[in-house]
N, C-alpha and C positions, 0 to 999 in steps of 0.2 A: 846654591839653591835659593830661590826667592823666598823672602820672609812671608809668613802667613798674612792673611787679610787683617789689616789693623782693626781692632775691635771698636776703637773710638775715633776712627778716621785719622789716627795719628800717622804722620809720615813714617815710613819704615826707618827705625832708628839706627839700623846698621847699614844703611845705604849711603853712598857718597853724596847723593843728591840731598839727603836729609842734613848731613853735616855742613853742606855748602849753604843751605837755606834756613838753618835753625836759628840764626841770629834774631833775637827778640822774641823767640818762642820758648815757653816753658815746656817741660816734659808732659804737662797735662793739657796743653793747648789743643783744641779741636781745630783741625784744618781740613781743607779739601783741595787737593791738587790732582786733577784728573790725569795729568800726564804720568804721574807716579803710580796712581792706582791702576791705570791701564797697563803700565809696564810691569808691575810686580804681582798683580793678581788677575785671575781669570774670571772670578765671580765678584760682582759688586758687593760692598758691605751691606749688611742687613738694614742699616739706617736709610738706605736709598730704595729699598724694596717697598712698593706701595701695596695696600690691601687689594685682594682679588677684585673687589667690585670697582676699584679705581684704576686698575692696570690698563694701559693704553691699548686701543685697537689701532694697529699700525696701518690699516688700509680702510679708513672710514669713507663714506660717500662724501663727495665734494659739496660744499654749501653753494647753492645756486642763488646768487644775489646779483642783480644787474648793477654795474658801476654807475654811480650818480655823477652827472656832469655838473661840477660845481661852477665852472665858468658860465655854463648856460643859465644856471640859476641866478648868478650874480649879475648877468647881463641885463636883467629886468624883463626879458622876454616872457610874456604871460604863459605861453605854452610850456616853455622850458621850466619855468618856476613851478607850475602846477604839477608837472611830471616829477620833478625832483622832490617836491613836498609829499606827493603820494608815495614815492618809493621809500623815502626815509621814514615816513609815518608807519608804513607796513612793517619795515624791518625793526623799528624801535619798539613797537607794540608787541612784537613777537619774540625776538631773541636779542635785540640791542646791538647788532653789529651791521655795518654797511661799508661799502667801498666808495671812495671819491676819486675821480679822474679829472683831467683838465684843471688841476689844482693850483697851477702857477708856480710851484716850487721848482727851482732849477735842478735839472737832472744831474749836472756835474757836482753840485753841492751834496746831493744825496749820495752819489758814488764816493765822494771824498769822505763823507761821514762814516760810511761803511768801511772804507779802506783803512782809516786811521785806527779803527778798533783793534786791528791786529798788532799795532805798535804797543798798545797798553797790555792787552791780554797775553801777548807773546813774551812778556818779561818774566823774570823769575818771581816766585811767590813773595820773597822778602821785599822786592821792589814794588810790587803791586800793593803790598800792605802798608806802604807809606800813606795811602789814602783809606786805610782800614776804617770801616764804619764803626762808630762808637755805640755802645749799648743804648737802646731807646731812640737812636737816631735813624733817619731815613736817607741820608746821603753818605757817599763814600763807597768803598770797595766791600763787597760781600762775597764770600766763597761758600755758596750753598746754604747760607743762613745757619751755619753750624753753631754760631754764638747764641742763637735764639731757640732752636729746636733740636730734638734728639731723634726724631723719627719722621718718616715721610719727607725726607729731605729732597730738594730739587737738585737735579744734576746740571748745575750752571754756575757761572760767575757773573756778577754785575758790577757796574760802576755807575753811581747815581750822583747827580748834582742839581742844585737849585738854579732856577732861572727866574729873574724878576723883570716884569714888564712895567714897573713903576716909572713914572716920568722923573726927569732929573730934579724937578723942584718939588717932588712929592715928599710927604713927611717920612715915608719909609726910605731907609738907606738902600740905594740901588746896588745890588750885588751883581757882579759879572761872573760868568762861567770862567773866563780867563783868569780873573783874580783868584778864584778858588783853586783851580788846577795848578797854577804857579805856586800858590801857598803850600799845597800839600805834596806836590810832585817835583817842584823845582823849576828853575828858569827854562830848562829845556822843554817844558810843556806849554810854553806861551803860545806857540803856533797851534798846538793841539786845542788849547782853550779857546783861541780865537775862532777856529773853525766851528766848534760846537756852540759858541755864542751866536754865530751867524745862523747855524742850523736852528737853534732854539727861537731866534727872532722870526725865522721863516715859519716855524711851527705855530708860534703865537699868532702871527697874522693869519695863517690858515685856519686856526681854531676860531677866530672871530667870524670868518666867512661861514664856517660850519654852524656857528651859533646863530647866525642870521637865518640859515636854513631850518634849524631846529625850532627857532621862535616862530617862523612863518608856518611851519607844519603843525605846531601846537595852537596856532591861532592867537598868539600874543604879539605878533608883529616882529619885524626883523631887528629892531634895536634893543629889545628888552634884555635878552641874554648877552648880546654883544656888549652892551654897556656894563653889565654885571661883571664880565670877564675881561674888560679892556685892560685893566691894570692887574693882570693875574700874577700869582706867585706860584710858579709851576715847578715840575721836576722832570729832568731828562735822565733817561736810563739807557745804558748800553748793555745789551744782553748777549752773553757768550755761552753757547751750549757745546761743550766738547763731545767728541765721539764717546759712546758708552758701550761697554762689553755686552750688557744685557738690556737693550732698549725695550724689550717686552716686559720688563719688571720695573723699570724706572720711569720717571717723568722729569722733563726739563723744568716745568712749572706745574704744580698741582691745580686741580679745579678750583677756581675762585672768581669772584667779581671784584674789579678794582674799586677801592674806596674813593678814588678821585672822581672828577667830573667827566672828562673824556680821556680816552687813550688814543693817540694818533700813532699808529704803528707802521713802520716800513720793514718788510721782510726781505732777506736775501733770497737767492734762488733755491736754497736747500728745502725750505718748507718745514712745517712742523706745528703750525697754529691750528688748534681745534676749537670749534664753537658748538655749544649745545643748542640745537634747534629742534623743536617738536620731540623732545625727550631722546634725541639721538645725537651722538657726536658727529660733527661734520668737519672735514678739513677745509681750510681757506687757502686756495692755491696762490702761490706767490705771483705778483703782478708788478713788475718794476715801475710801471706807469701809475700805480694806484697806491693810496694809503688806506689801510684798514682803520676804521673808526669804531671804537667800542664805547658804549654808554657805561658810565661808572655810577657808583652808589650816590655820590653827591648830586649828580644831575638827575638821577631817578627821584631823589627827594625834591629837587627843584621843580620837577614836572608833576609832583604829587602822585608819583607811582604810575603815571600814564605810560611813560617810557621805561623799559626794563633794563636793568644792569645786565651786561653780557657775561654769561658764565663761559669761561674759556680755560684752556690749558695749553701746554706746549709739550711735544714729544721729542725724543732724541733718536739718534741712529748710530750704527756701528762705525761708519766710515768717514763722515763729514762733520766738520764744525758748522754749526748754524749760528747766524748772527741776526739781531734785529735791533732797530732803533725805536724806542718808545718815549713819546712825549706825553706826560700826564698833566693835563690842564687842571689847575686848581684856582679857586677864587683868592683874591687878596685876603689876607689873614683877618681883617676886621669886618669883612662882609658877612652878613647874616644869611644863612641858607634857608630861604622860605619861599614857597611857590607863589607865583603871581595870583592875585585874587581871581582872575578869569579861569583858573584851573581848579578852583575850589567851589563846590556847590553841593546841593543835597544828594545828587547822584554820585558825586566823587568828593566826599568829605576829606579833611586833612588826615593824612596817614602818619607823617613823621613830625617830630617836634622841631622847632627852630634850633639851629646850631651853627657854629663856625667851623671852618675847615681845620684849624688847629685842634679843636676838641676831638673830631673824628680821627685825625692823624695820631693824637696821643693814644686813643683807644686801640688803634690797629698796631701801633708800635710797642706799646707797653702792656696791653691787657688781652689782646685777642688776635688770633691768626686769621687773616682775611679768608672768607669762604663764601658760600652762597647765602649765608644768613647774617652777614656783618651788620647791615643797617638795622635789622630788628634787634639784634643783641646790643648794638650801640644805643638805640632808643631806650631800651630798658636800663642800661647802665647810666645814661644821662638822667633819666627820671629818678633813679635811686640816688644819684649824686646830688641832685637838686632838692631832694626832700628835706 
């Protein structure tokens, strides 16, 4: 007879799988292994059940946003530039999410980045935990954030790593994705790290083109934000959402705004991304030729609140694994996040205090669970900290 649902998300202690995977785990370790939970229980543990007002609608209306032709904008054609600026301005003032096509990223590279995710997430739990995220950190392997929270848990696994666009002669030590993955997972992951290093470089270059578009749309010129993010210190995250017995009760990712500057997301064909627009949740249909771009809190502060952080979530389903690639663009750590003077005036006074990305990162990793009010809560925390 299968064991009862684990109260604290503990692996079933009388199962052979537990005994094979328990190395390095104490009897009180909180873990999330969807394959075992799906095998041994018919109802998900209570820690994964979200409040009624946040439970997912599995058939929301589709978000109708025209894809923005990034190549047309970057070509310098006045008509294409004006159209792209108008489209991104409308989306970012409203809900903070848009699509870019003709982005120049090689389709084979994207396909390889999706395909390699199965290699890591298909391993046994004890192998994945070689890259276990440490308390207070934002890189490494996380299984449903069980180490940080005890309720409203997301039904997902993630692997995150840093990407540095610093130049070779920069004062900052240039870290490579390959070095990190070989260090934590072993020599067998060198090719894995190489591929994601290449993918991150493509995302960093893409983000600079998007920053030109955002700068032009805000009236500060194409170089202002591009220069600000040229030597970015960003984060790459592989998202893996296993099938879930009760997708109407759980969420793959709860409603939140990303604290970073931009999120450049590529979905697989399963779908599951929802964006809040006009007080209604909308699905964002997968498009293999497009990237979803979400404004984050750091860029909302850089725009002095003119462009809005995207409130979004992810849903899960009963039958299919869902995967997505998320590149979180962040400023170099010594950059001060402060809006350009052109965006501050009597009609639009300063909203947020100056800060650096490490300060906001510390707040979200150690003091606050990112949600719709992160930036306001951070501003209060920063004020109290500096008194």
